C-alpha positions in Angstrom: 36.0 33.9 32.1 33.7 34.9 29.3 33.6 32.6 26.3 34.3 34.1 22.9 31.0 32.8 21.5 28.1 32.5 23.9 25.8 29.7 23.0 22.4 28.4 24.0 22.1 25.1 25.8 19.5 22.4 25.3 17.7 23.2 28.6 15.0 25.5 29.9 15.0 27.2 33.3 12.1 26.4 35.6 12.1 29.4 37.9 10.5 28.7 41.3 9.6 31.5 43.7 8.1 30.9 47.2 4.7 32.3 48.2 3.5 33.3 51.7 2.5 29.7 52.8 6.1 28.6 52.4 7.4 31.6 54.4 4.8 30.9 57.1 6.0 27.3 57.3 9.7 28.2 57.3 9.2 30.7 60.1 7.2 28.3 62.2 9.8 25.5 62.2 13.1 27.4 62.7 13.2 29.2 66.0 16.8 30.2 66.3 17.5 31.2 62.6 16.9 34.4 60.8 13.3 34.8 59.7 12.4 34.0 56.1 11.6 37.1 54.1 9.2 36.7 51.2 10.5 39.7 49.2 14.1 38.6 49.6 13.4 35.0 48.6 11.3 36.0 45.6 14.1 38.3 44.4 16.6 35.4 44.4 14.6 32.4 43.1 15.7 28.9 42.6 16.2 28.0 39.0 16.1 24.3 37.8 17.5 23.3 34.5 14.8 21.2 32.8 13.9 19.8 29.4 13.3 22.4 26.8 9.7 22.5 25.6 8.2 23.8 22.4 4.6 24.4 23.2 3.1 26.2 26.3 0.8 23.2 27.0 3.9 21.2 27.9 4.5 23.5 30.9 1.9 21.7 32.9 3.4 18.4 32.1 6.9 19.7 33.1 5.6 20.9 36.5 3.8 17.5 36.9 7.1 15.7 36.3 9.2 17.8 38.6 7.0 19.3 41.4 7.7 16.6 44.0 11.5 16.7 43.7 11.5 20.5 43.7 9.2 20.6 46.7 11.5 18.3 48.7 14.5 20.3 47.7 12.9 23.6 48.8 11.8 22.1 52.2 15.2 20.5 52.7 16.9 23.8 51.8 15.3 25.4 54.8 14.9 22.6 57.3 16.6 19.2 57.1 14.5 17.7 59.9 11.9 15.9 57.9 9.7 15.4 60.9 9.0 19.2 60.7 7.9 19.0 57.1 4.2 18.9 56.2 2.9 15.3 56.5 1.7 15.0 53.0 3.1 16.8 50.0 0.7 17.2 47.1 0.9 19.0 43.7 -1.9 21.3 44.9 0.1 22.3 48.0 3.2 22.8 45.8 1.3 25.2 43.6 -0.1 27.0 46.7 3.4 27.4 48.1 5.3 28.3 44.9 5.0 30.3 41.7 6.6 28.6 38.7 7.6 30.1 35.4 9.7 29.0 32.5 12.6 30.6 30.6 13.3 28.9 27.4 16.5 30.7 26.4 19.4 29.7 28.5 22.8 31.1 27.4 26.1 29.7 28.5 28.5 32.7 28.6 31.5 30.9 30.0 34.3 28.7 28.6 34.5 26.5 31.6 32.5 23.3 31.9 29.5 23.2 34.2 30.2 21.4 37.5 27.4 19.5 39.0 26.7 17.5 42.2 23.8 16.3 44.2 23.7 18.7 47.2 20.9 17.0 49.0 22.0 13.4 49.2 18.5 12.3 48.6 17.6 8.9 47.2 15.8 9.8 44.0 13.7 6.6 44.3 12.0 8.0 47.4 8.8 9.9 46.9 7.4 12.7 49.1 4.8 10.4 50.5 7.5 7.7 51.3 9.9 9.6 53.6 11.0 7.6 56.5 11.6 10.7 58.6 
């Protein structure tokens, strides 16, 4: 139900779209599933609510602070078997596999409260280099 007075929220949206290396990996690890399609996945990107930033230079810091968690979420979204993930996840690999852009105006058009929950069940203290597999 639409709210009477749409309002902005104190978050920005980090928009993450896969590139061809992600598609190549996804299609190499999942034999029985439908094939990943670059066009389709780029048309419906993942959007992560992140801290609002005031200056463009902060974008690099924002990516630096979030790339590892986002990379893990993107891999886990396609293939939960961690042994099929790349052995070492790096920021450079993340930027080769994904385009990132920022939307600083996020509008809440609804009266209902936002529901949240951790879909992945990941331990946030684990790093990409410390997965037990």
